[in-house]
Backbone as CSV, one residue per row, in Angstrom:
resi,resn,N_x,N_y,N_z,CA_x,CA_y,CA_z,C_x,C_y,C_z
1,MET,85.746,78.100,70.311,85.284,79.478,70.106,85.397,80.294,71.389
2,ASN,84.865,79.718,72.504,84.926,80.415,73.777,86.358,80.619,74.237
3,GLN,87.206,79.593,73.997,88.608,79.698,74.413,89.309,80.821,73.665
4,ARG,89.047,80.940,72.352,89.668,82.011,71.569,89.197,83.387,72.059
5,PHE,87.903,83.470,72.389,87.363,84.732,72.876,88.026,85.144,74.187
6,VAL,88.220,84.168,75.085,88.861,84.458,76.379,90.291,84.923,76.184
7,ILE,91.023,84.262,75.269,92.415,84.651,75.002,92.481,86.063,74.432
8,ALA,91.576,86.361,73.485,91.556,87.704,72.890,91.221,88.756,73.928
9,LEU,90.266,88.445,74.804,89.887,89.378,75.857,91.041,89.615,76.826
10,ALA,91.760,88.548,77.185,92.906,88.680,78.089,93.997,89.525,77.457
11,ALA,94.255,89.309,76.159,95.284,90.095,75.461,94.909,91.560,75.430
12,ALA,93.633,91.854,75.166,93.184,93.247,75.136,93.298,93.891,76.503
13,THR,92.988,93.124,77.558,93.092,93.647,78.921,94.531,93.976,79.264
14,VAL,95.455,93.063,78.937,96.875,93.296,79.200,97.365,94.518,78.451
15,ALA,96.947,94.666,77.178,97.378,95.807,76.372,96.874,97.111,76.962
16,SER,95.603,97.111,77.422,95.049,98.335,78.001,95.732,98.668,79.308
17,CYS,96.036,97.650,80.126,96.744,97.883,81.388,98.143,98.401,81.128
18,ASP,98.786,97.852,80.100,100.132,98.291,79.760,100.124,99.759,79.354
19,ALA,99.098,100.158,78.592,98.999,101.559,78.191,98.692,102.441,79.383
20,LEU,97.867,101.913,80.308,97.476,102.697,81.467,98.638,102.937,82.411
21,PHE,99.502,101.951,82.604,100.575,102.054,83.573,101.941,102.229,82.916
22,TYR,101.962,102.676,81.666,103.239,102.894,81.000,104.018,103.984,81.707
23,LEU,105.264,103.733,82.015,106.114,104.691,82.704,107.056,105.353,81.707
24,PRO,106.927,106.663,81.480,107.819,107.331,80.544,109.267,107.187,80.976
25,GLY,110.135,106.891,80.048,111.551,106.767,80.371,111.990,105.339,80.578
26,VAL,111.038,104.403,80.740,111.415,103.014,80.917,111.958,102.449,79.610
27,ALA,111.330,102.828,78.502,111.815,102.403,77.191,112.799,103.437,76.658
28,PRO,113.978,103.022,76.189,114.964,103.986,75.690,114.479,104.699,74.436
29,HIS,114.835,105.953,74.342,114.459,106.763,73.180,115.737,107.209,72.467
30,SER,115.799,106.968,71.177,116.965,107.366,70.382,116.647,108.638,69.606
31,TYR,117.598,109.554,69.608,117.430,110.837,68.926,118.355,110.911,67.714
32,ALA,117.828,111.450,66.636,118.653,111.757,65.468,119.200,113.176,65.629
33,PRO,120.285,113.517,64.929,120.813,114.884,65.024,119.735,115.928,64.736
34,HIS,119.698,116.968,65.587,118.771,118.098,65.477,117.326,117.736,65.827
35,ASP,117.114,116.545,66.377,115.790,116.253,66.929,115.542,117.129,68.146
36,ASN,114.309,117.532,68.351,113.978,118.326,69.528,114.086,117.483,70.798
37,VAL,114.740,118.042,71.799,114.867,117.393,73.106,114.125,118.269,74.119
38,PRO,112.929,117.884,74.526,112.152,118.732,75.434,112.837,118.924,76.788
39,VAL,112.889,120.172,77.230,113.369,120.506,78.576,112.137,120.861,79.393
40,LEU,111.826,120.034,80.386,110.636,120.222,81.206,111.029,120.726,82.579
41,VAL,110.157,121.508,83.177,110.417,122.042,84.512,109.545,121.305,85.513
42,ASN,110.060,121.196,86.726,109.360,120.472,87.780,109.230,121.392,88.989
43,LYS,109.072,120.820,90.132,108.825,121.584,91.347,110.080,122.245,91.894
44,LEU,109.880,123.137,92.864,110.953,123.751,93.656,110.908,123.111,95.039
45,THR,112.068,122.685,95.551,112.098,122.019,96.855,113.133,122.670,97.763
46,SER,112.915,122.498,99.061,113.836,123.046,100.060,113.928,122.092,101.237
47,THR,115.141,121.880,101.726,115.321,121.045,102.919,114.992,121.818,104.192
48,HIS,114.805,123.134,104.072,114.491,123.948,105.247,112.989,123.984,105.517
49,THR,112.205,124.279,104.479,110.763,124.391,104.686,110.036,123.075,104.450
50,GLN,110.619,122.188,103.634,110.001,120.908,103.268,108.705,121.098,102.479
51,ILE,108.438,122.320,102.019,107.210,122.599,101.274,107.562,122.809,99.810
52,PRO,107.120,121.931,98.911,107.417,122.121,97.485,106.486,123.149,96.853
53,TYR,106.992,123.828,95.843,106.199,124.799,95.099,106.303,124.513,93.608
54,ASP,105.309,124.985,92.893,105.346,124.895,91.443,106.477,125.774,90.913
55,TYR,107.138,125.325,89.846,108.269,126.071,89.282,107.866,127.499,88.927
56,TYR,106.698,127.658,88.354,106.275,128.985,87.905,105.641,129.814,89.013
57,SER,105.714,129.349,90.262,105.310,130.205,91.377,106.320,131.325,91.576
58,LEU,107.540,131.140,91.077,108.527,132.214,91.011,108.447,132.845,89.626
59,PRO,108.758,134.123,89.514,108.588,134.825,88.226,109.664,134.488,87.190
60,PHE,109.785,133.208,86.857,110.672,132.805,85.767,109.983,133.093,84.431
61,CYS,110.765,133.021,83.364,110.181,133.125,82.025,109.279,131.919,81.797
62,HIS,108.111,132.148,81.237,107.208,131.015,81.024,106.481,131.145,79.687
63,PRO,106.189,130.000,79.058,105.394,129.971,77.834,103.916,129.895,78.195
64,HIS,103.094,129.488,77.246,101.725,129.119,77.575,101.820,127.785,78.322
65,ILE,101.580,127.804,79.614,101.897,126.664,80.476,100.871,125.556,80.312
66,HIS,101.364,124.341,80.140,100.508,123.171,80.185,101.284,122.036,80.843
67,GLU,100.577,121.230,81.607,101.205,120.115,82.317,101.473,118.963,81.370
68,GLU,102.625,118.323,81.556,102.965,117.137,80.784,102.349,115.910,81.454
69,SER,102.215,114.826,80.682,101.663,113.595,81.251,102.604,113.059,82.318
70,GLU,102.026,112.596,83.413,102.808,112.077,84.532,102.305,110.688,84.905
71,ASN,103.241,109.861,85.411,102.823,108.548,85.895,102.401,108.635,87.353
72,LEU,101.916,107.517,87.873,101.378,107.501,89.232,102.439,107.866,90.260
73,GLY,103.675,107.359,90.071,104.743,107.653,91.026,105.061,109.133,91.085
74,GLU,105.058,109.800,89.934,105.339,111.233,89.899,104.237,112.016,90.598
75,ARG,102.996,111.589,90.415,101.888,112.242,91.098,102.010,112.108,92.616
76,LEU,102.316,110.885,93.070,102.412,110.645,94.509,103.562,111.406,95.142
77,SER,104.640,111.642,94.385,105.790,112.357,94.936,105.616,113.873,94.861
78,GLY,104.464,114.328,94.363,104.189,115.763,94.344,104.774,116.492,93.159
79,ASP,105.205,115.766,92.128,105.776,116.423,90.955,104.684,117.144,90.168
80,ARG,105.090,118.236,89.541,104.203,118.949,88.625,105.051,119.343,87.423
81,ILE,105.039,118.497,86.428,105.921,118.648,85.276,105.231,119.497,84.216
82,GLU,105.938,120.560,83.778,105.368,121.505,82.834,106.378,121.840,81.740
83,ASN,105.889,122.432,80.674,106.760,122.803,79.558,107.568,124.050,79.889
84,SER,108.539,124.370,79.042,109.395,125.524,79.287,109.767,126.195,77.975
85,LEU,110.466,127.323,78.091,110.923,128.074,76.917,112.324,127.675,76.474
86,TYR,112.931,126.719,77.162,114.287,126.299,76.814,114.217,125.319,75.640
87,LYS,114.851,125.681,74.541,114.803,124.892,73.312,116.151,124.208,73.092
88,VAL,116.114,122.891,72.980,117.339,122.106,72.795,117.132,121.148,71.632
89,GLN,118.147,121.061,70.774,118.139,120.109,69.670,119.350,119.197,69.801
90,MET,119.144,117.920,69.508,120.184,116.912,69.724,121.455,117.243,68.952
91,LYS,122.586,117.247,69.680,123.922,117.449,69.113,124.059,118.806,68.418
92,ARG,123.300,119.786,68.918,123.417,121.152,68.396,123.780,122.085,69.547
93,PRO,125.082,122.387,69.709,125.501,123.281,70.795,124.933,124.687,70.596
94,GLN,124.674,125.339,71.712,124.161,126.711,71.676,124.904,127.537,72.713
95,ALA,125.111,128.818,72.393,125.862,129.702,73.282,125.025,130.923,73.620
96,CYS,124.786,131.126,74.883,124.122,132.319,75.418,122.821,132.646,74.677
97,GLU,121.937,131.669,74.628,120.617,131.898,74.057,119.752,132.659,75.066
98,ILE,119.031,133.638,74.582,118.184,134.450,75.461,116.821,133.777,75.611
99,VAL,116.392,133.607,76.857,115.068,133.047,77.126,114.036,134.171,77.144
100,CYS,114.294,135.184,77.960,113.412,136.343,78.011,114.047,137.429,78.860
101,ARG,113.474,138.585,78.799,113.861,139.724,79.658,112.672,140.042,80.544
102,LYS,112.899,140.023,81.865,111.816,140.264,82.814,112.059,141.570,83.549
103,VAL,111.065,142.458,83.509,111.097,143.673,84.318,110.488,143.329,85.667
104,MET,111.287,143.425,86.710,110.880,142.948,88.029,110.208,144.039,88.862
105,THR,109.132,143.641,89.512,108.531,144.496,90.532,109.212,144.198,91.875
106,LYS,108.959,145.018,92.864,109.544,144.790,94.181,109.058,143.458,94.761
107,PHE,107.790,143.155,94.530,107.240,141.898,95.058,107.900,140.693,94.396
108,GLN,108.105,140.748,93.080,108.731,139.630,92.374,110.171,139.433,92.823
109,SER,110.899,140.538,93.007,112.274,140.437,93.508,112.289,139.833,94.904
110,LYS,111.291,140.202,95.710,111.219,139.685,97.081,110.978,138.185,97.090
111,THR,110.161,137.676,96.146,109.911,136.228,96.102,111.195,135.465,95.799
112,PHE,112.032,136.011,94.919,113.320,135.364,94.646,114.220,135.419,95.884
113,VAL,114.224,136.554,96.576,115.052,136.698,97.778,114.637,135.682,98.834
114,GLU,113.328,135.507,99.031,112.846,134.545,100.025,113.200,133.114,99.626
115,ALA,113.109,132.820,98.335,113.471,131.472,97.871,114.957,131.209,98.085
116,ILE,115.786,132.213,97.882,117.228,132.060,98.113,117.510,131.883,99.603
117,ASP,116.806,132.648,100.442,116.981,132.512,101.898,116.627,131.108,102.371
118,ASN,115.597,130.519,101.777,115.153,129.181,102.178,115.850,128.073,101.412
119,GLU,116.846,128.439,100.610,117.673,127.487,99.861,116.832,126.548,98.982
120,TYR,115.930,127.139,98.240,115.127,126.343,97.311,115.969,125.925,96.114
121,ARG,115.665,124.730,95.628,116.366,124.165,94.475,115.391,123.967,93.323
122,VAL,115.905,124.178,92.119,115.114,124.041,90.894,115.320,122.640,90.327
123,HIS,114.241,122.027,89.852,114.322,120.682,89.271,113.785,120.699,87.842
124,TRP,114.641,120.260,86.918,114.265,120.130,85.513,114.328,118.666,85.115
125,LEU,113.785,118.376,83.933,113.811,117.017,83.393,114.167,117.051,81.910
126,VAL,115.027,116.120,81.512,115.331,115.899,80.099,115.321,114.391,79.865
127,ASP,114.492,113.928,78.959,114.371,112.500,78.670,114.118,111.707,79.962
128,ASN,113.296,112.269,80.825,112.923,111.669,82.109,114.092,111.560,83.096
129,LEU,115.192,112.232,82.811,116.313,112.303,83.755,116.245,113.624,84.510
130,PRO,116.346,113.610,85.836,116.349,114.868,86.582,117.679,115.601,86.425
131,SER,117.609,116.909,86.463,118.837,117.702,86.389,119.693,117.463,87.624
132,SER,120.983,117.577,87.452,121.904,117.374,88.570,123.047,118.375,88.469
133,THR,123.685,118.606,89.583,124.887,119.440,89.621,126.016,118.640,90.251
134,VAL,127.209,118.875,89.782,128.386,118.181,90.311,128.895,118.931,91.534
135,VAL,129.102,118.208,92.617,129.609,118.792,93.856,130.919,118.107,94.210
136,VAL,131.928,118.915,94.510,133.233,118.363,94.873,133.213,117.936,96.333
137,ASN,133.589,116.705,96.576,133.654,116.165,97.930,134.955,116.634,98.578
138,GLU,134.840,117.414,99.652,136.036,117.947,100.311,136.917,116.843,100.876
139,LEU,136.294,115.742,101.282,137.077,114.636,101.841,137.782,113.839,100.748
140,ALA,137.192,113.859,99.540,137.783,113.130,98.407,137.604,113.973,97.144
141,PRO,138.471,114.946,96.919,138.324,115.863,95.777,138.298,115.160,94.426
142,ASP,138.924,113.993,94.333,138.950,113.270,93.063,137.715,112.396,92.839
143,ASP,136.800,112.437,93.786,135.602,111.604,93.696,134.359,112.481,93.898
144,PRO,134.010,113.305,92.911,132.836,114.177,93.052,131.540,113.371,93.038
145,TYR,130.478,113.979,93.513,129.189,113.321,93.514,128.153,114.262,92.883
146,PHE,127.014,113.698,92.552,125.951,114.461,91.899,124.807,114.680,92.882
147,THR,124.249,115.875,92.841,123.080,116.178,93.650,121.976,116.691,92.746
148,ARG,120.758,116.310,93.029,119.641,116.654,92.142,119.314,118.144,92.201
149,GLY,118.953,118.685,91.035,118.535,120.074,90.945,119.689,121.052,91.065
150,PHE,119.353,122.329,91.085,120.349,123.381,91.277,119.702,124.528,92.046
151,PRO,120.472,125.303,92.793,119.892,126.356,93.635,119.258,127.471,92.808
152,VAL,118.233,128.088,93.387,117.648,129.278,92.767,118.682,130.390,92.720
153,GLY,119.474,130.475,93.763,120.527,131.485,93.840,121.385,131.250,95.060
154,PHE,122.093,132.269,95.477,122.986,132.123,96.629,123.163,133.474,97.303
155,LYS,123.701,133.437,98.526,124.011,134.659,99.277,125.524,134.807,99.382
156,ALA,125.998,136.021,99.203,127.434,136.295,99.292,127.629,137.779,99.569
157,ALA,128.828,138.098,100.020,129.152,139.498,100.302,129.308,140.275,99.003
158,ASP,128.808,141.492,99.004,128.940,142.344,97.828,130.412,142.619,97.532
159,PHE,130.752,142.633,96.239,132.145,142.782,95.819,132.743,144.108,96.286
160,GLU,131.927,145.165,96.392,132.442,146.493,96.747,132.171,146.845,98.203
161,THR,130.932,146.657,98.674,130.566,147.107,100.021,130.795,146.042,101.100
162,GLY,130.830,144.772,100.712,130.977,143.696,101.686,129.676,143.305,102.353
163,LYS,128.568,143.959,101.992,127.263,143.645,102.562,126.721,142.362,101.944
164,GLU,126.053,141.530,102.760,125.503,140.291,102.242,124.337,140.577,101.301
165,MET,124.396,139.994,100.104,123.392,140.219,99.078,122.854,138.874,98.579
166,HIS,121.713,138.937,97.895,121.089,137.755,97.310,121.294,137.780,95.800
167,TYR,121.872,136.709,95.272,122.186,136.658,93.849,121.415,135.516,93.186
168,LEU,120.898,135.797,92.003,120.071,134.850,91.269,120.889,134.145,90.186
169,TYR,120.674,132.834,90.057,121.272,132.086,88.945,120.351,132.261,87.721
170,ASN,120.696,133.199,86.871,119.845,133.510,85.716,120.419,132.986,84.399
171,HIS,121.602,132.373,84.455,122.175,131.752,83.257,122.478,130.294,83.587
172,ILE,121.961,129.383,82.777,122.116,127.956,83.033,122.827,127.299,81.855
173,ARG,123.887,126.574,82.162,124.570,125.779,81.137,124.019,124.352,81.206
174,ILE,123.339,123.945,80.160,122.745,122.614,80.082,123.757,121.673,79.421
175,ILE,124.154,120.645,80.143,125.144,119.688,79.640,124.472,118.319,79.520
176,ILE,124.381,117.838,78.301,123.706,116.566,78.025,124.733,115.552,77.538
177,SER,124.789,114.422,78.218,125.670,113.325,77.815,124.859,112.318,77.011
178,TYR,125.453,111.832,75.936,124.739,110.882,75.092,125.638,109.696,74.754
179,ASN,125.004,108.593,74.414,125.714,107.368,74.082,125.291,106.904,72.695
180,GLU,126.267,106.413,71.920,125.992,105.920,70.571,126.668,104.571,70.361
181,ASP,126.098,103.777,69.485,126.682,102.489,69.115,127.458,102.692,67.814
182,HIS,128.803,102.623,67.900,129.660,102.899,66.741,130.133,101.615,66.058
183,ASN,129.415,100.536,66.236,129.798,99.284,65.587,129.835,99.486,64.069
184,PRO,130.996,99.200,63.432,131.085,99.409,61.976,130.101,98.551,61.190
185,GLU,129.710,97.421,61.770,128.709,96.583,61.127,127.321,97.098,61.503
186,ILE,126.699,97.798,60.570,125.412,98.429,60.862,124.381,97.403,61.312
187,ALA,124.410,96.229,60.702,123.418,95.202,61.036,123.570,94.701,62.474
188,GLU,124.765,94.864,63.052,125.018,94.362,64.406,124.835,95.436,65.475
189,ARG,124.509,96.649,65.074,124.294,97.701,66.065,123.035,97.431,66.880
190,LYS,123.137,97.718,68.177,121.992,97.496,69.054,120.931,98.567,68.871
191,PHE,121.349,99.759,68.474,120.398,100.841,68.246,121.036,101.882,67.334
192,GLU,120.200,102.684,66.727,120.659,103.779,65.877,120.404,105.105,66.595
193,GLY,121.168,106.110,66.218,120.966,107.427,66.812,121.695,107.586,68.133
194,SER,121.244,108.550,68.930,121.886,108.891,70.211,120.891,108.725,71.350
195,ARG,121.376,108.156,72.447,120.556,108.001,73.640,121.124,108.857,74.765
196,ILE,120.249,109.589,75.420,120.675,110.485,76.499,120.951,109.665,77.763
197,VAL,122.162,109.822,78.301,122.562,109.047,79.478,122.992,109.950,80.641
198,GLY,122.902,111.255,80.464,123.284,112.162,81.545,122.727,113.553,81.307
199,PHE,122.357,114.220,82.394,121.826,115.581,82.308,122.265,116.354,83.546
200,ARG,123.182,117.252,83.357,123.615,118.079,84.478,123.622,119.547,84.050
201,VAL,123.653,120.417,85.029,123.626,121.848,84.746,124.721,122.549,85.533
202,GLU,125.164,123.685,85.006,126.094,124.574,85.693,125.441,125.948,85.752
203,PRO,125.018,126.396,86.929,124.347,127.694,87.029,125.349,128.855,87.135
204,PHE,124.983,129.985,86.561,125.791,131.199,86.610,124.905,132.371,87.027
205,SER,125.507,133.309,87.703,124.815,134.552,88.050,125.488,135.687,87.287
206,ILE,124.757,136.266,86.339,125.343,137.284,85.464,124.373,138.460,85.340
207,HIS,124.851,139.637,85.678,124.065,140.859,85.449,124.277,141.262,83.990
208,HIS,123.393,140.770,83.122,123.573,140.969,81.683,123.443,142.440,81.298
209,LYS,124.232,142.803,80.330,124.190,144.165,79.791,123.983,144.091,78.283
210,TRP,123.214,145.024,77.770,122.980,145.086,76.339,122.935,146.546,75.900
211,ASP,122.970,146.770,74.615,123.031,148.130,74.069,121.646,148.760,74.160
212,ASP,121.382,149.405,75.305,120.055,149.987,75.537,120.067,151.502,75.367
213,HIS,120.766,151.971,74.328,120.808,153.399,74.071,119.405,153.901,73.712
214,GLU,119.254,155.197,73.665,117.943,155.796,73.438,117.328,155.290,72.128
215,GLY,116.102,154.819,72.232,115.393,154.324,71.054,115.572,152.842,70.804
216,ALA,116.521,152.188,71.461,116.756,150.761,71.250,115.702,149.948,71.996
217,THR,115.240,148.910,71.371,114.273,148.010,71.992,114.885,146.622,72.113
218,PHE,114.520,145.930,73.165,115.058,144.595,73.407,114.296,143.585,72.575
219,ASP,115.023,142.788,71.814,114.426,141.726,71.017,115.157,140.425,71.324
220,ARG,114.429,139.443,71.788,115.041,138.178,72.220,115.851,137.522,71.112
221,LYS,115.438,137.669,69.877,116.092,136.986,68.762,117.283,137.776,68.198
222,PHE,117.232,139.100,68.288,118.248,139.896,67.594,119.164,140.687,68.519
223,THR,118.760,140.921,69.760,119.609,141.675,70.679,120.837,140.854,71.054
224,MET,122.012,141.476,70.982,123.251,140.799,71.389,123.687,141.332,72.749
225,LEU,123.932,140.415,73.644,124.363,140.798,74.993,125.857,141.093,75.004
226,LYS,126.249,142.024,75.854,127.667,142.349,76.001,128.367,141.385,76.958
227,THR,127.590,140.795,77.869,128.173,139.962,78.923,128.404,138.522,78.495
228,CYS,127.649,138.034,77.522,127.907,136.703,76.969,127.236,136.598,75.613
229,ASN,127.947,135.958,74.706,127.438,135.749,73.354,128.233,134.606,72.729
230,GLU,128.144,134.440,71.427,128.856,133.336,70.778,130.367,133.483,70.877
231,MET,130.841,134.705,71.041,132.281,134.949,71.132,132.762,135.045,72.577
232,THR,131.857,135.395,73.478,132.216,135.576,74.892,131.448,134.568,75.733
233,HIS,132.151,133.636,76.344,131.501,132.604,77.142,131.069,133.165,78.497
234,ALA,130.020,132.565,79.037,129.512,132.973,80.343,130.495,132.591,81.441
235,VAL,130.696,133.497,82.399,131.578,133.246,83.542,130.923,133.802,84.801
236,ASN,131.269,133.209,85.932,130.821,133.732,87.220,131.819,134.783,87.697
237,ASP,131.470,136.047,87.519,132.338,137.159,87.908,131.741,137.826,89.142
238,PRO,132.416,137.749,90.292,131.860,138.354,91.520,131.523,139.832,91.368
239,ALA,132.196,140.513,90.465,131.923,141.937,90.264,130.684,142.165,89.404
240,ASN,130.121,141.080,88.861,128.993,141.244,87.945,127.887,140.220,88.220
241,TYR,127.718,139.868,89.497,126.638,138.961,89.853,125.285,139.659,89.691
242,MET,124.223,138.842,89.492,122.865,139.376,89.343,122.199,139.467,90.708
243,SER,122.275,140.653,91.314,121.696,140.858,92.642,120.187,141.053,92.533
244,MET,119.454,140.424,93.471,117.999,140.549,93.476,117.497,141.501,94.543
245,ASP,118.374,142.091,95.320,117.944,142.981,96.401,117.364,144.285,95.867
246,HIS,117.874,144.755,94.750,117.351,145.984,94.152,117.192,145.807,92.643
247,ALA,116.832,144.602,92.220,116.759,144.304,90.788,115.519,144.936,90.156
248,THR,115.695,145.500,88.985,114.578,146.032,88.208,114.426,145.282,86.884
249,GLU,115.485,144.603,86.457,115.456,143.876,85.196,116.347,142.645,85.298
250,VAL,115.852,141.515,84.817,116.629,140.274,84.787,116.507,139.667,83.400
251,ILE,117.647,139.309,82.813,117.661,138.627,81.523,118.083,137.184,81.769
252,PHE,117.237,136.240,81.375,117.514,134.821,81.560,118.111,134.254,80.274
253,THR,119.205,133.525,80.425,119.913,132.958,79.273,120.339,131.526,79.571
254,TYR,120.830,130.833,78.529,121.309,129.461,78.722,122.267,129.059,77.613
255,ASP,123.124,128.104,77.940,124.006,127.446,76.975,123.572,125.989,76.857
256,VAL,123.956,125.339,75.767,123.724,123.910,75.606,125.024,123.265,75.135
257,VAL,125.457,122.247,75.866,126.694,121.530,75.553,126.371,120.040,75.482
258,PHE,126.938,119.360,74.479,126.752,117.915,74.337,128.086,117.204,74.518
259,GLU,128.045,116.101,75.264,129.235,115.294,75.519,128.924,113.822,75.237
260,GLU,129.793,113.184,74.467,129.609,111.748,74.242,130.131,110.991,75.452
261,SER,129.421,109.934,75.827,129.754,109.177,77.030,129.742,107.686,76.741
262,ASP,130.541,106.949,77.524,130.571,105.492,77.421,129.527,104.826,78.314
263,VAL,128.825,105.630,79.109,127.825,105.069,80.023,126.670,104.477,79.210
264,ALA,126.287,103.266,79.539,125.166,102.623,78.859,123.853,103.219,79.344
265,TRP,122.844,103.152,78.486,121.550,103.729,78.855,120.997,103.064,80.120
266,ALA,121.219,101.774,80.279,120.695,101.048,81.442,121.348,101.497,82.748
267,ASN,122.511,102.161,82.657,123.243,102.569,83.867,123.203,104.074,84.107
268,ARG,122.343,104.768,83.406,122.383,106.236,83.493,121.890,106.779,84.830
269,TRP,121.182,105.969,85.616,120.696,106.421,86.930,121.708,106.184,88.045
270,ASP,122.814,105.541,87.736,123.766,105.179,88.792,124.282,106.393,89.563
271,VAL,124.509,107.514,88.867,125.076,108.693,89.538,124.109,109.270,90.567
272,TYR,122.797,109.027,90.385,121.818,109.563,91.324,121.667,108.680,92.555
273,LEU,122.116,107.424,92.442,121.921,106.473,93.530,123.041,106.497,94.557
274,ARG,124.110,107.197,94.233,125.208,107.308,95.195,124.803,108.217,96.345
275,GLY,125.268,107.884,97.539,124.938,108.685,98.704,125.618,110.041,98.670
276,ASN,124.872,111.047,99.069,125.401,112.403,99.174,125.872,112.626,100.608
277,PRO,127.157,112.906,100.831,127.635,113.075,102.212,127.021,114.260,102.925
278,ASP,126.435,115.200,102.168,125.831,116.374,102.787,124.323,116.240,102.936
279,ASP,123.779,115.067,102.600,122.335,114.881,102.724,121.900,115.028,104.181
280,LYS,120.764,115.696,104.370,120.205,115.874,105.703,118.993,114.976,105.866
281,ILE,118.778,114.528,107.107,117.601,113.710,107.381,116.366,114.604,107.359
282,HIS,115.380,114.243,106.569,114.171,115.045,106.444,113.187,114.656,107.543
283,TRP,113.424,115.225,108.742,112.608,114.847,109.886,111.149,115.228,109.675
284,PHE,110.905,116.370,109.029,109.526,116.803,108.801,108.785,115.793,107.933
285,SER,109.445,115.337,106.862,108.806,114.362,105.961,108.560,113.038,106.680
286,ILE,109.545,112.613,107.487,109.395,111.354,108.229,108.237,111.453,109.211
287,THR,108.171,112.573,109.947,107.089,112.770,110.916,105.742,112.842,110.217
288,ASN,105.717,113.564,109.106,104.470,113.702,108.348,103.977,112.346,107.857
289,SER,104.880,111.540,107.301,104.500,110.219,106.808,104.034,109.316,107.947
290,THR,104.742,109.383,109.089,104.369,108.570,110.249,102.977,108.933,110.750
291,MET,102.694,110.245,110.832,101.387,110.685,111.308,100.272,110.241,110.365
292,ILE,100.528,110.288,109.066,99.520,109.849,108.098,99.240,108.360,108.256
293,VAL,100.307,107.554,108.415,100.133,106.109,108.595,99.350,105.819,109.874
294,VAL,99.704,106.514,110.972,98.994,106.296,112.242,97.532,106.702,112.107
295,PHE,97.274,107.844,111.468,95.898,108.327,111.300,95.062,107.345,110.488
296,LEU,95.617,106.864,109.369,94.884,105.913,108.539,94.659,104.589,109.268
297,THR,95.667,104.157,110.033,95.527,102.913,110.796,94.400,103.027,111.817
298,VAL,94.342,104.155,112.528,93.281,104.375,113.528,91.914,104.409,112.857
299,MET,91.828,105.077,111.702,90.546,105.150,110.999,90.071,103.765,110.577
300,VAL,90.974,102.970,109.989,90.609,101.622,109.568,90.195,100.779,110.768
301,ALA,90.954,100.911,111.878,90.615,100.150,113.084,89.236,100.533,113.622
302,MET,88.915,101.840,113.625,87.597,102.291,114.114,86.476,101.755,113.225
303,ILE,86.693,101.796,111.902,85.666,101.279,110.985,85.452,99.779,111.205
304,MET,86.556,99.040,111.379,86.436,97.596,111.602,85.738,97.297,112.915
305,VAL,86.066,98.062,113.981,85.444,97.831,115.291,83.947,98.087,115.222
306,ARG,83.566,99.212,114.556,82.137,99.519,114.465,81.396,98.471,113.638
307,THR,82.029,98.052,112.542,81.384,97.042,111.697,81.231,95.715,112.442
308,LEU,82.307,95.295,113.100,82.248,94.034,113.839,81.280,94.107,115.007
309,SER,81.242,95.259,115.677,80.320,95.407,116.817,78.873,95.279,116.373
310,SER,78.551,95.948,115.249,77.170,95.855,114.751,76.846,94.435,114.298
311,ASP,77.808,93.758,113.669,77.577,92.373,113.236,77.380,91.450,114.427
312,ILE,78.212,91.638,115.451,78.094,90.790,116.658,76.776,91.056,117.364
313,ALA,76.400,92.342,117.446,75.119,92.678,118.102,73.955,92.073,117.344
314,GLN,74.003,92.143,116.015,72.943,91.564,115.197,72.894,90.042,115.370
315,TYR,74.073,89.434,115.441,74.139,87.983,115.625,73.559,87.585,116.978
316,ASN,73.902,88.323,118.042,73.370,88.029,119.372,71.863,88.209,119.424
317,LEU,71.380,89.263,118.704,69.931,89.505,118.679,69.191,88.369,117.996
318,ASP,69.740,87.900,116.885,69.107,86.780,116.176,69.106,85.519,117.032
319,SER,70.203,85.304,117.768,70.284,84.118,118.633,69.247,84.192,119.750
320,SER,69.043,85.383,120.335,68.074,85.557,121.419,66.667,85.294,120.932
321,ILE,66.360,85.780,119.708,65.022,85.559,119.158,64.775,84.079,118.944
322,GLU,65.770,83.376,118.415,65.615,81.941,118.176,65.424,81.179,119.482
323,GLU,66.181,81.562,120.531,66.031,80.900,121.822,64.652,81.149,122.407
324,THR,64.132,82.363,122.237,62.790,82.681,122.755,61.721,81.863,122.063
325,LYS,61.893,81.716,120.731,60.936,80.903,119.979,60.942,79.459,120.427
326,GLU,62.163,78.928,120.737,62.279,77.537,121.137,61.616,77.304,122.495
327,GLU,61.713,78.315,123.428,61.166,78.137,124.771,59.671,78.358,124.820
328,SER,59.114,79.094,123.874,57.677,79.374,123.893,56.889,78.219,123.244
329,GLY,55.600,78.201,123.420,54.757,77.167,122.810,54.053,76.325,123.879
330,TRP,53.462,75.229,123.450,52.712,74.359,124.371,53.632,73.615,125.291
């Protein structure tokens, strides 16, 4: 009876621990066609300032914001994963979907300009995979590499005046790679449905135009843009970049593209593990971590010294009392 109780208790403990430390993304998830694929937003990072910010600290389009569940590793790395307005369904391509139209104040435009100056990068998540962008290696053009996230924007000379301007990436092409088991013998298939094995983005800067004649109102669902739609694909046109230096209105849009891939689900992280030749050493992070370790080590050492000193003093005091008792008497 006692043995059975102990076994049951151990099983319950293991199950509760497993639930407590479950890491999202460790178990593969299969999607059926048109299943919702959540697009989550994460922090903004910069190699210049080394200070991460919440995604919605910049005036992006946002829903009713709520944080998604995070594991311990994500918490320790400073991630803040939240929901977004980007709607994606499995194996359903989309062209120039409107997220929202934002009327910008001078302060909001300035925050984007400062983020571009500090080269902040945006980080998204799909099926627990971080967003990535493909970068062509100048030393080996046939061997591109992937870098996490994508820039908030970029600086370039104005097409007409030649003055340096700040341009925002307000159109994002979401490219999702998926893997399927096409074994004709259904009983021998390892899994059903589609598994996401890649998530990359292609950012565009587009000064969107729409029919804003007198009396027309902007409607996210029904307004058709002149700069991109189902018939006109988004392009990076230097003459039509979205400048933030004097912006009063920004329309955020996105495309969704699906690509079948031979990459197995177990190998989908391989592209992130390759070294980036342009990676910079994060001296600030290294120094910060070193100082924290030294500070904690000193604190622990001081606590141990004080504890041991008091114990030794107490021990010496007890020994002195015992010796005095032994020497006293008749």
